[in-house]
C-alpha angles and dihedrals in degrees: 000000000000116000124233088250090058089055091050091053090054091070104104129184129206117236090248097061117104125238089253093057090049091052092048092050090051090049090052088056092051092047090052091053091049093052090044092051092045090054090052090048093052090054090051089047090056091044096051095029096242102169096195091059095044096041115016090184112051114235095019134097119302126215108261118233090239088054090053090048091051092050089051092049092044095052092041089054091049092052090048093049094052089049129054092276094087098143092051088050092054091051092052092047089048090052091055091050093048094048095046094042093052089046090056091046090051091052093049094046093036095234116190089226109079117188095204090061096057093091123050091353092162095054091046091050090048089054090049090054088058091049091254118141113229099150126108110264120230091239088053091054091046090054090051091052089051091045093052092050089049089056093047090053097045098097097034128108124303095269089059088061090068090050091049092051095044092051089045089054090050090052090049092050094050089048091049090051090057095041092052088044090061093041092051092044094238107200095220090063090062098065113301093099103041098190106025103073112081114203118271094247090046089056091047093050091050090049089051093048092052092049091047091056092047092049091049091054092040093128096052142051119000093345091059090072094045093051097041117121090234127103092262092055093045094050093046091050088059103036101042095060089043090049088059098039104042099049089043093049093044090048088054093047091051093052092042091055091047092050092049104038102019097221121164126286090239094056091046092049091048091051089048094050094045090048091050092049093050095047095044092048090049091048093048092047094050090044091049089050091051094046092047091053092047091046091051091051089046093052090047091051090047090053091048091049091046089051093046089049091050092050092046091047091047090049092048091048093049091064097082092164094053123068110215129184139150130210131191125234089280091055092249117146113258099172140348138171125244090251090063093044092053093043092052091051091050094048102043107007093241129125114221129217136190111266091027119124114259095224091055090066093052114077101187113081096213091052092047090055093046095049091047093047093051093048091051089051090052090049088061088061097262116138109220136193123179144157109241137178119221137171141077101208096025120027114213137175117230132188096216126194122192121202126183116235113227127199126216089280092052092249116145108245102165148332134265117209127201116191124184118196105236097169092115092044090049089050091051091045090053090049092048090051091051091048091048091053090048090048093049089051089047093049093051091046092050091045090052093046091048094045093058098061089033090059091049092051092047093044097049090044090056090048092052092049093049099042110020104026095109093049092060126087119245092261090051091049090052094048090047091053089050092052093049093045093049092047089056092046090050089052091050092048090052091051091047093049092050090048090050091049092046092053092064089062103038116106116237112235108192129204137146107273133193097244094185090060092046094051093048089052092051090047091053089051095047095044097040096105099023131100104248097191092097097037122090116191117194118191119194130180107330110200120201115254134218101223149100103295094206094053093041089055085059090053097050092041091055095042096046093042088051091051090050093047097048093045092050094103094050122103088224117020112206116194121181126192122185147139144211134198128229129181093271108022150016118243120206127188136193110200128185137174094225136116096311120189143240106283092215088072094051093111090064094055099090099044124105114266091004112143129175097190133053117265090232089061099043127009123228146118100241094239104093099082090043088058091049091051092049091050093049092047091052086057091053089247137125134238130196141154144220125200150151126209109264093358101082138254136258121209115200130188131174129204126192119253119251111275 
């Protein structure tokens, strides 16, 4: 047996329903539970003879046991219908219709068998002997027939909703008639009409049932207009309850004054009419004031939106070099700038319009499929950037970016596309690549042509040194050493330039490397043939790096060799290597206490052939730091230096962390 809580949990709401609709549907559930419990209490009242439950107003009609059973069946069928037990709900509703219909037929044909006397017949007949009505009234039975039909139509097609709501309103009106009859002390309710008056709590239960059905269908039919967020819905939600309460209240006041002071019917009617006029005029005035204020705010908001749209459209139109358009989920154009419209006409000879399908303006099948595919990817929430070729009459390259459009509920409702024409840039890139290949070929050719005579010069110089050195004068020996030394420098310079050129073309293969191991290996190479007695190496924290290990070896080799070179004239050379980690990168430094340099020339450090010291003081080709700079740049890192003359230098570089 399912609990009431489980029925409550079976209420589900579509994502499009407003908060008000959800609240009303939940309220419908609570109302149904209240009526169901009240029916059970009345049966208990008959069983244990509790007069207050059977007949809240002494001397007036009681709720018949059959009426209580019908309410239980009716509300149970409602709870079944809104849950997955639809078939069971239909059977319960049908039972209510059949029982009530045959009761009415029995009354009209005066059958001896009377259904409302099956339960507690002795107690009901005892009430009748004391002129107390405990029978089911014909209007009560009629309301049950209408209520059962309403339940049977609840889950039918849209048109059935209007029938449901109309019958529910009729049930509410019949119930209100009885409720106001009791409030106004209608004499017929006190015994003149034996069958017509339904009990007060029967009338209240019918009123609640009718409201419950209207609340459940609050997002459809007639109720859709009353619960809409627009002005009409807001006004109706205020005026309709007041239209019921105010006349009813004023009618009671008019009768109360008549009962207490016994003034004429004419005076009472005049007071009632004037009071109605005053209250209605005040209501209309306050509502007009509220609507005018809201209308003023709405117009102000519309003006702001209109201005924002104008500014946005102006901004979009001002980007003549960027093609901008938006499509909905069906790939129909929502907006586009004139640059996109003109480009589409030039590329395909088609003129686009808002609401037109995007693929209809593209005449090449492959490009249609690609554009549709990329838009659908963006509608899944994926940001997308690609290089694409479009056009039938004029082929162009575009860097295209796709962005999903979100509504106020963060649902994707379309895609905005920004396309930059990069045809000229692509052409320039191709030309640069061609020139680079030619330059590479030229550099290797020049290097080969230079190496041949250089080898001869170096070779003959070595022969002269070995075989004829003693035959030369001191000046000749000095000049021969200069020739041999410069030939070797020239060879080293050619090698450095080729390495520098090669680095621009090498791919970067990144992995996490053990930097401490790499640095110790480089130090062993650099200090292999050097007297270490006057060199102090301090290694700090050495963080692992995400980089190309071969290229990073070049970096540390150059920086450490520079540190050793520029501390060569110090009595004690101190070199410090360390690192630190930030949220986004790892920073390394190589610090020495060597010659240093003037910091104002730091911007020249990383250029090719840039030297801040005389060659006679420190040897070098002026290419090493340029190689380091190029390697760090290829890793999306940064390199910089700090120094003071004769106090040493510190070279820093940072590399991003692995994503």
